[in-house]
N, C-alpha and C positions, 0 to 999 in steps of 0.2 A: 504494499499500499504506499501511498504518498507520505503518510504520517510516519511509517516505518523507515522510509527513506530519509526523511528529516532527522529522525533520531539518530540513525547510523551515521549521517554526515556530521551531526554535532559531536557524536563520539570520536570521529576522526579529526575534529577540529576543537579541541578542548578550550582555546581561547574564545570561543563563540563565533556565531555568523549572524549576518543580517539576512532578511528575507531575499534581498537582491543577490547576495552571494550564494545562497541555498538554491536559487533557481537553477543553477548549473549543475546541481547534485540530484535533482528530483525529476524523474520521467513520468510521463503519462503512460497509458497502455499501449500507445503506438511507438513508444521509445523516443519521444520528443521531450525536450526540457519544458517544464511548466513556466508560466509567467511568475515574476515577483509577486504580483498581486494574489495568485493562487498560492504561493509558497507562504505568504503572510497569513492567509486564511488557515492554512495547516497549522501554523505557528499558534494562532489564536486558539485553534481547537486543542492543541497540545498543552497551551497555558491553562486552559479551563479545566483540565484534569491533572494538572500540577506535575506534568512531564518535563516541561520546560519552562524557564523563566527568563526575565531580562538580567542581563549582566549589569551589575551596579558597581559603581567606583568604590563603594564600601557598604556593608549591610544597611538597607533602608535608605541608602543615598541615591544620587542621581543615576539614571540609566546611562550606560556607556553607549555612545553613537560612534559610528564609523562612517567615513566618506564611501558613497556608492557611485553615483554619477556625478559629473560636474556640478557643483552647486548643491548637492543633495547629500543627506546622510540618512542612515538606517539605524535602528535600534538593534543592539547586538543580543542574541539569545543564547543561552547555554543550558544544558541538561540539569535537571535537579536531581537529588538523590533517588527520587522515585523514578526519574528518567533513566539514570543509570542501570537501575535495577531492570527496567523494562527492556532496555537495549541488551542486557545480558541474557534475558529470557530469549529475545529474538535470536541471538547468536546461539545460544544452547539448543534451539529448535531448528537450527540451520537455516534461518530466514536472513542471514546476513551475507 
């Protein structure tokens, strides 16, 4: 699934990723990369179930942003502890 692809990409990039960056790592059923907007929707869905969260400068602090396209930034996302466990389950089941 696209959500599983997001989780696996974040595992491979422990410094976190923006939705724009993740779009190059997540593919639809036709094998084409999904759009950054679609990736951000998957991130929202994963945040809602506490598998990913925003990377913060310090606990409870401002969200880390990273340059994406000229003049734009994106919020950086990382796996939560629950997300790390979910990825471990995916890997154990051979879905990675």
